[in-house]
C-alpha positions as CSV (number, residue, x, y, z in Angstrom):
1,M,59.9,108.1,93.1
2,L,63.3,109.7,93.4
3,E,61.4,112.8,95.1
4,D,59.2,110.7,97.1
5,V,62.6,109.0,98.6
6,I,64.2,112.6,99.4
7,Q,60.9,113.6,101.2
8,L,61.3,110.4,103.5
9,D,65.1,110.9,104.1
10,K,64.4,114.4,105.1
11,K,61.6,113.3,107.2
12,Y,62.7,110.0,108.9
13,Y,66.4,109.5,108.4
14,M,69.3,111.2,110.6
15,N,71.0,114.3,108.4
16,T,74.2,112.6,108.6
17,F,74.5,112.3,104.8
18,G,72.9,115.7,103.6
19,D,71.9,116.5,100.5
20,R,73.0,113.4,98.6
21,L,73.4,112.9,94.9
22,P,70.3,113.2,93.3
23,V,69.8,109.7,92.4
24,C,68.0,106.0,93.8
25,F,69.3,103.1,92.1
26,E,67.0,100.2,91.3
27,K,68.9,97.7,89.6
28,G,72.8,96.6,88.8
29,E,74.7,94.7,86.6
30,G,78.3,94.3,86.0
31,M,79.8,97.8,85.4
32,R,76.1,99.4,85.3
33,L,73.6,101.2,87.7
34,F,70.0,102.1,86.7
35,D,68.2,104.3,88.5
36,D,64.5,104.8,89.2
37,K,64.0,106.4,85.4
38,G,65.9,103.7,83.6
39,R,69.0,106.0,83.5
40,T,72.5,104.2,83.0
41,Y,75.1,105.1,85.2
42,Y,78.9,103.8,85.3
43,D,80.3,102.8,88.8
44,F,83.8,103.8,89.3
45,L,83.6,103.8,92.5
46,G,82.4,100.3,93.0
47,G,80.2,101.3,96.5
48,I,83.5,102.8,97.9
49,A,85.7,99.7,97.0
50,V,82.9,97.1,98.2
51,N,81.1,96.0,95.2
52,A,84.5,94.1,93.5
53,L,82.2,91.6,91.9
54,G,80.4,94.5,89.9
55,H,76.7,94.6,90.4
56,G,74.4,91.3,90.1
57,H,77.2,89.2,89.3
58,R,75.5,85.6,88.4
59,D,77.5,83.4,90.4
60,F,77.9,85.2,93.6
61,I,73.8,85.7,93.5
62,A,73.3,82.1,92.9
63,A,75.8,81.6,95.9
64,L,73.4,84.1,98.6
65,K,70.4,82.5,97.7
66,A,71.5,79.0,98.0
67,Q,72.4,80.1,101.5
68,L,69.2,81.7,102.3
69,D,67.4,78.5,101.7
70,K,69.5,76.9,104.4
71,V,70.4,79.0,107.0
72,I,71.1,82.9,107.3
73,H,72.3,83.6,111.2
74,T,73.0,81.5,114.3
75,S,74.7,82.4,117.3
76,S,78.3,81.8,117.4
77,L,77.5,79.7,120.5
78,Y,77.4,77.0,117.8
79,Y,80.2,75.9,115.3
80,I,79.7,77.4,111.9
81,E,80.5,75.8,108.7
82,N,80.9,78.6,106.3
83,Q,83.0,80.8,109.4
84,A,85.3,78.0,109.6
85,K,85.8,77.3,106.1
86,L,86.5,81.5,105.4
87,A,88.8,81.8,108.1
88,E,91.2,79.2,106.5
89,R,90.7,80.9,103.0
90,L,92.1,84.3,104.6
91,V,94.7,82.4,106.1
92,K,95.9,80.2,103.6
93,A,96.2,83.8,101.4
94,S,98.0,85.5,103.8
95,C,100.6,85.9,106.6
96,A,97.7,85.4,109.0
97,K,97.3,82.3,111.1
98,R,93.8,83.0,113.2
99,V,90.5,85.2,112.0
100,F,88.1,86.8,114.0
101,F,85.0,88.1,111.9
102,C,82.8,91.1,112.2
103,N,80.5,93.2,110.4
104,S,82.4,95.8,109.7
105,G,85.7,97.9,108.9
106,A,85.6,99.8,111.7
107,E,84.8,96.7,113.9
108,A,87.3,94.9,112.4
109,N,90.2,97.9,113.5
110,E,88.6,98.4,117.0
111,G,89.3,94.5,117.3
112,A,92.8,94.9,115.9
113,I,92.9,97.8,118.8
114,K,92.0,96.1,121.5
115,L,94.0,92.5,120.6
116,A,97.0,94.8,120.4
117,K,96.4,96.3,123.9
118,I,95.1,92.8,125.4
119,Y,98.6,91.3,124.2
120,Y,100.7,93.3,126.7
121,Y,97.7,93.5,129.7
122,K,98.3,90.0,129.8
123,K,101.9,89.9,129.8
124,G,102.1,92.6,132.8
125,I,103.2,95.3,130.5
126,E,101.5,98.7,130.3
127,K,101.8,99.5,126.7
128,N,98.1,100.9,126.2
129,E,99.3,103.7,123.3
130,I,98.2,103.4,119.4
131,V,100.8,105.5,117.0
132,S,98.9,105.9,113.6
133,L,99.4,108.7,110.9
134,D,97.8,112.4,110.1
135,K,95.2,111.9,106.7
136,S,94.6,108.3,107.8
137,F,90.9,107.0,108.3
138,H,90.2,103.9,110.5
139,G,86.4,104.5,111.0
140,R,83.3,106.5,112.7
141,T,83.5,104.8,116.5
142,V,84.5,106.2,119.1
143,A,88.0,104.8,119.1
144,T,88.4,104.9,115.6
145,V,88.0,107.9,115.5
146,A,90.6,108.6,117.7
147,A,92.9,106.9,115.8
148,T,91.8,108.7,112.4
149,G,94.3,111.5,111.7
150,Q,91.6,114.1,110.6
151,E,90.5,116.9,112.6
152,K,86.7,116.9,110.7
153,Y,86.3,113.7,112.2
154,Q,87.6,114.3,115.7
155,K,86.7,117.9,116.8
156,P,82.9,116.8,117.4
157,Y,84.2,113.7,119.5
158,R,86.0,115.5,122.2
159,G,87.4,114.3,124.5
160,L,88.3,111.4,122.8
161,T,89.6,107.7,123.8
162,R,92.7,108.3,125.0
163,G,96.1,107.0,124.0
164,F,96.0,107.3,120.1
165,I,99.0,110.1,118.8
166,Q,99.1,110.8,115.0
167,V,102.5,111.9,113.2
168,K,103.1,112.8,109.2
169,P,102.9,109.9,106.9
170,N,106.2,108.9,105.4
171,D,108.2,110.5,108.2
172,F,109.7,107.8,110.1
173,G,111.9,110.2,112.0
174,A,108.6,112.0,113.3
175,L,107.3,108.0,113.6
176,E,110.3,107.1,115.8
177,E,110.1,109.8,118.0
178,A,106.6,109.1,119.0
179,V,106.9,105.2,119.7
180,N,107.9,105.3,123.3
181,E,107.7,102.5,126.2
182,K,103.6,102.7,126.3
183,T,103.1,102.2,123.0
184,A,101.0,99.0,122.0
185,A,100.7,99.4,118.3
186,V,101.8,101.4,115.3
187,M,98.3,101.3,112.8
188,I,98.8,102.4,109.1
189,E,97.1,102.5,106.0
190,L,99.6,101.4,103.2
191,I,97.5,103.7,101.2
192,Q,95.6,106.1,102.9
193,G,92.3,106.3,100.3
194,E,89.6,108.8,102.4
195,S,92.2,111.6,102.2
196,G,92.7,111.2,98.5
197,V,95.0,108.1,97.4
198,Y,98.2,108.2,99.2
199,P,100.7,105.7,99.2
200,M,103.1,104.9,102.1
201,D,106.7,104.6,100.5
202,K,108.1,100.9,100.7
203,E,111.4,102.1,102.2
204,Y,109.4,104.3,105.2
205,V,107.3,100.8,105.6
206,R,110.1,98.3,106.0
207,K,111.5,101.0,108.4
208,V,108.1,101.0,110.6
209,R,108.2,96.9,110.5
210,Q,112.1,96.8,111.8
211,L,111.3,99.8,114.7
212,C,108.4,97.5,116.1
213,D,110.5,94.6,116.4
214,E,113.1,96.3,118.0
215,K,110.9,98.1,120.3
216,D,108.4,95.3,120.9
217,V,105.5,96.7,119.5
218,M,102.7,95.4,117.1
219,L,102.2,96.5,113.7
220,I,98.6,96.9,112.6
221,F,97.9,97.2,109.0
222,D,94.8,98.9,108.3
223,E,93.9,97.1,105.0
224,V,89.9,97.8,104.8
225,Q,90.0,99.4,101.3
226,T,93.3,97.8,100.3
227,G,92.6,94.4,100.9
228,M,90.6,91.9,99.0
229,G,92.6,92.8,95.4
230,R,92.3,96.2,94.9
231,T,95.9,96.9,94.3
232,G,96.2,93.7,92.5
233,Y,97.3,92.0,95.3
234,L,95.2,89.9,97.6
235,F,96.4,92.4,100.3
236,A,98.7,95.7,99.7
237,S,101.2,94.0,102.4
238,E,102.2,91.7,99.6
239,M,102.9,94.6,97.3
240,Y,105.4,95.9,100.0
241,G,106.8,92.8,101.0
242,V,106.1,93.5,104.7
243,E,104.2,91.4,106.9
244,P,102.0,92.8,110.1
245,D,101.1,91.2,113.1
246,I,97.6,92.2,112.6
247,F,95.6,93.2,109.7
248,T,92.0,94.3,109.2
249,C,90.1,93.8,105.8
250,A,86.1,94.1,105.2
251,K,84.5,96.1,102.3
252,A,85.6,93.4,99.6
253,L,85.4,90.5,101.3
254,G,81.8,90.2,101.4
255,G,80.8,91.4,97.9
256,G,78.4,94.1,99.4
257,I,77.1,92.0,102.2
258,P,78.8,93.3,105.6
259,I,81.3,91.7,106.8
260,G,84.8,92.4,108.6
261,A,87.8,90.3,109.9
262,V,90.5,90.8,112.3
263,C,93.6,88.7,111.0
264,A,96.7,88.2,113.1
265,C,100.0,86.1,113.6
266,E,99.8,83.2,116.0
267,K,101.8,85.2,119.1
268,A,99.2,88.0,118.6
269,A,95.8,86.2,118.0
270,D,96.3,83.5,121.0
271,A,96.0,86.7,123.2
272,F,92.1,86.4,122.4
273,E,90.7,84.1,124.9
274,P,87.2,82.9,125.7
275,G,85.5,86.0,126.9
276,D,87.9,88.9,125.5
277,H,85.9,89.6,122.3
278,G,82.7,88.7,120.9
279,T,80.3,89.6,118.2
280,T,76.5,88.8,117.5
281,F,76.1,89.0,113.6
282,G,79.8,88.6,112.7
283,G,80.6,85.7,110.8
284,N,77.2,84.6,110.5
285,P,76.6,82.2,108.0
286,F,75.1,84.0,105.2
287,S,78.1,86.7,105.3
288,T,80.8,84.3,105.1
289,A,79.1,82.3,102.7
290,A,79.1,85.7,100.5
291,G,82.8,85.7,101.6
292,L,83.4,82.1,100.4
293,A,81.5,83.1,97.3
294,V,84.2,86.0,96.8
295,F,87.2,84.1,96.8
296,D,85.8,81.2,94.6
297,I,85.0,84.0,91.6
298,Y,88.2,85.9,92.3
299,E,90.0,82.4,91.4
300,R,87.8,81.5,88.8
301,E,87.9,84.6,86.8
302,G,91.6,85.7,87.8
303,L,90.3,89.1,89.4
304,L,93.5,89.6,91.0
305,E,95.3,89.4,87.7
306,N,92.6,91.9,85.6
307,A,92.8,94.3,89.0
308,K,96.6,94.6,87.8
309,S,96.8,94.7,84.6
310,M,93.4,96.8,84.2
311,G,94.8,99.5,86.8
312,E,98.2,99.6,84.5
313,Y,96.7,100.5,81.9
314,F,94.3,102.9,83.4
315,R,97.3,104.7,84.9
316,E,98.7,104.8,81.6
317,K,95.7,106.6,80.2
318,L,95.4,108.8,83.1
319,D,99.4,109.9,83.1
320,A,98.9,110.6,79.1
321,L,95.7,112.5,79.8
322,K,97.7,114.8,82.5
323,E,100.5,115.5,80.5
324,K,98.3,117.5,77.3
325,S,96.0,118.8,80.2
326,D,97.6,121.9,80.7
327,G,98.5,121.5,84.4
328,K,94.4,120.8,85.3
329,I,95.5,117.4,86.2
330,T,98.3,117.7,89.0
331,E,99.0,114.3,89.8
332,V,97.8,110.5,89.5
333,R,98.3,108.5,92.4
334,S,97.8,104.8,92.0
335,A,98.3,101.0,93.3
336,G,96.2,98.6,90.7
337,L,92.5,100.0,90.9
338,L,92.6,102.4,94.0
339,I,93.2,105.4,91.7
340,G,93.5,109.2,92.9
341,V,93.4,111.6,90.1
342,Q,94.2,115.3,91.9
343,L,92.5,118.2,90.1
344,K,93.9,121.8,90.5
345,E,91.1,122.7,93.1
346,E,89.3,125.5,92.0
347,I,87.6,122.5,89.3
348,A,87.7,119.6,91.1
349,K,84.3,119.8,92.6
350,D,83.1,121.0,89.1
351,V,84.8,118.1,87.3
352,F,83.4,115.6,89.7
353,N,80.0,117.2,89.5
354,A,80.1,117.0,85.8
355,L,81.1,112.9,85.8
356,F,78.2,112.6,87.8
357,E,76.1,114.1,85.1
358,K,77.3,112.3,82.7
359,G,76.8,108.5,84.1
360,F,80.0,107.7,86.0
361,L,80.1,107.6,90.1
362,T,83.5,108.5,91.6
363,S,84.1,110.5,94.9
364,L,86.0,113.6,95.3
365,C,88.7,113.3,98.2
366,G,90.7,116.0,100.1
367,G,88.8,118.5,98.1
368,N,91.1,118.5,95.2
369,T,91.1,114.9,94.3
370,I,88.8,112.5,92.3
371,R,89.0,108.4,93.9
372,L,88.3,106.1,91.7
373,A,87.6,102.0,92.7
374,P,86.2,100.6,90.7
375,P,84.9,96.7,90.5
376,L,87.5,94.3,89.6
377,I,85.7,93.1,86.8
378,I,86.4,96.5,84.9
379,T,87.8,95.9,81.1
380,K,89.5,98.1,79.2
381,S,86.5,99.6,76.9
382,D,85.4,100.9,80.3
383,I,88.2,102.7,81.4
384,E,88.5,104.2,77.2
385,L,84.9,105.2,78.0
386,F,85.6,107.0,81.3
387,M,88.6,108.6,79.4
388,K,86.7,110.0,76.6
389,N,84.4,111.9,79.0
390,L,86.7,112.9,81.2
391,E,89.1,114.6,78.8
392,S,86.2,116.0,77.1
393,I,85.0,117.2,80.8
394,L,88.6,118.8,81.2
395,E,88.3,120.7,77.7
396,D,85.4,122.4,78.9
397,M,86.8,123.5,82.3
C-alpha cells in the first residue's frame, strides 16, 4: 500500500513536501499511530501540536458523529449555535471579549493583521506597518510570509506585502527603535516553535506591552502553537502575565478538525463591522462542535494540569540526560509540553532519523533541535519509553 500511495503522491500532488518520511498511517489510538503494516508509532509531535487529545478519543469522536447526524455546514448568513457557544467559551477562558472563526492559523494571523490595520484606518490615523521578530513563523499566505522572520520562507515570494519589519527577538532596544508613528501592531510568538522552541523573556514581553500602550500600538500574540494548553496554561500569555490586544489560536482548538480564531479586546474587535471581513467555512457547525468538545474534554480530564505536570517531568528527565550526554545535548528549552532538545549539529538529523526508525514521531527544527509537542494526554510511562530510546540512540552516536 505504501508504495502505491507514494507513486500516486509523486504523480498527482504538488511537490511541496518532497520525499516524506516513508510511512502511511491507517489508525490511531491515544499516543499511538499504526501504519498500513500494523507497526506501532508513538506520536510525540501531535500532528504538530494539533492532536492534543491524542488519536481516536472516544468522547471526541462521539461529539463529531453526533454533529454529523445534525448539520455539517451552513453559511454565516445565518446564526450558528455552536459558533456562538464556542466564542463564549473562548472569551470566558481568556482576556478576549470577541472572537472571529476561520480555518487555520495562517488565516487567523491574517485576520489579526487586518484587524489591527482597520482599527487605525477607521480612526483616520495612518498606521499600517507591522513589527515582528526574526526566526518567527506566522503562516504561508503572502501576508503571513511577510510577517515571518525567516529568509527561506520569504525569498521566493518577493516582492512581499509591504509594511512588515523584523527585528531580533528578546532585544527590546531593537524593537523600540523599529516602532514608529506608522506602526499599527507588534506581532510576536511568545515561544517561537518552528525555529526550535525559543521562549521570549518575561521582562521583554512586559516591556513590549508597556511600549505598545505608550505608542498607541496594537499588541498581537500569535498563539497558534502555544494556545489551547500546550504550555500548561490555556494560553501562554497567562504564563507571562501579559494581556495582548489581539491573539490568535488554531491547531489544538479543533483537536484535528481545521479551525482558527482571532480573539480580541473590545476596542480592537469593534473595528470589524459588517462587510469588513468574512469567511465561507470558518466557524461552521461541525468545526465549532469539535472546539466545544475539546473544551469539555480538557475540563473533564484535567488536561491543562496534566500538560503542566508532565511537561515538568519531561524537562527533568531531559535535563538529567543532557548532563550525562557528553555534550551531545547542548540545550533543552521548554514550556509545558512544547519542548526543544538542541543537539550537536552534526548528529541532529541522525538522531531524528533514529527516533523515527524506533517508532517515535518528532520534528527537526532549525537544523539542530528535536521539537516535541505530544498530545496532552501523555503519561509518565510514555515519557519514560521515549527517554529510554533517546538515551540508547545517543549512546550509539
